[in-house]
C-alpha positions as CSV (number, residue, x, y, z in Angstrom):
1,M,23.2,-4.2,40.4
2,D,21.6,-1.0,41.7
3,I,18.2,0.4,40.8
4,A,19.6,3.1,38.5
5,E,21.5,0.5,36.4
6,I,18.5,-1.6,36.2
7,S,16.4,1.4,35.2
8,M,18.9,2.4,32.6
9,N,19.0,-1.2,31.1
10,L,15.1,-1.4,30.9
11,S,15.0,2.0,29.2
12,Q,17.6,0.8,26.8
13,N,15.7,-2.2,25.9
14,Q,12.4,-0.3,25.6
15,L,14.2,2.1,23.1
16,L,15.7,-0.9,21.1
17,T,12.3,-2.6,21.0
18,A,10.6,0.7,19.8
19,V,13.3,1.1,17.0
20,G,13.0,-2.6,15.9
21,T,9.1,-2.3,15.8
22,A,9.5,0.9,13.7
23,M,12.0,-0.6,11.3
24,L,9.7,-3.7,11.0
25,G,6.8,-1.5,10.1
26,K,8.8,0.3,7.5
27,T,10.0,-3.0,6.0
28,L,6.3,-4.3,5.9
29,D,5.3,-1.0,4.0
30,V,8.0,-1.6,1.4
31,V,7.1,-5.3,1.0
32,E,3.4,-4.4,0.5
33,G,4.5,-1.9,-2.1
34,Q,6.5,-4.5,-3.9
35,A,3.7,-7.0,-3.7
36,A,1.3,-4.4,-5.3
37,A,3.8,-3.6,-8.0
38,F,4.3,-7.3,-8.8
39,T,0.5,-8.0,-9.0
40,Q,0.1,-5.0,-11.1
41,S,2.8,-6.3,-13.5
42,M,1.1,-9.6,-13.9
43,D,-1.6,-8.3,-16.2
44,M,-4.0,-10.8,-17.7
45,N,-3.9,-9.2,-21.1
46,S,-0.1,-9.9,-21.6
47,P,0.7,-12.9,-23.9
48,S,1.1,-16.3,-22.4
49,L,4.4,-18.0,-22.3
50,E,3.1,-20.6,-24.8
51,S,2.1,-17.9,-27.4
52,L,5.6,-16.5,-27.2
53,V,7.2,-20.0,-27.9
54,Y,4.6,-20.9,-30.5
55,P,3.5,-17.5,-32.1
56,T,1.2,-19.0,-34.7
57,S,-0.5,-21.3,-32.4
58,G,-4.2,-20.7,-32.1
59,T,-4.2,-17.9,-34.8
60,M,-5.8,-20.0,-37.6
61,I,-8.7,-22.3,-37.6
62,D,-8.9,-25.1,-40.3
63,L,-12.4,-25.9,-41.3
64,R,-13.5,-28.7,-43.6
65,V,-16.9,-28.6,-45.0
């Protein structure tokens, strides 16, 4: 192996590392956006699963005096 070939291989490796790092950064941005959208969609004001299954549960109070 001569110096020019080693230099070219190192340069190519640096380029591939830079591209991989940039792609990882973009993927991280997308995942962060998806996580934010997911947490926003889990609104606390939405009905619970139990209230969807038993819609009358908890809507009336029986009192005896």
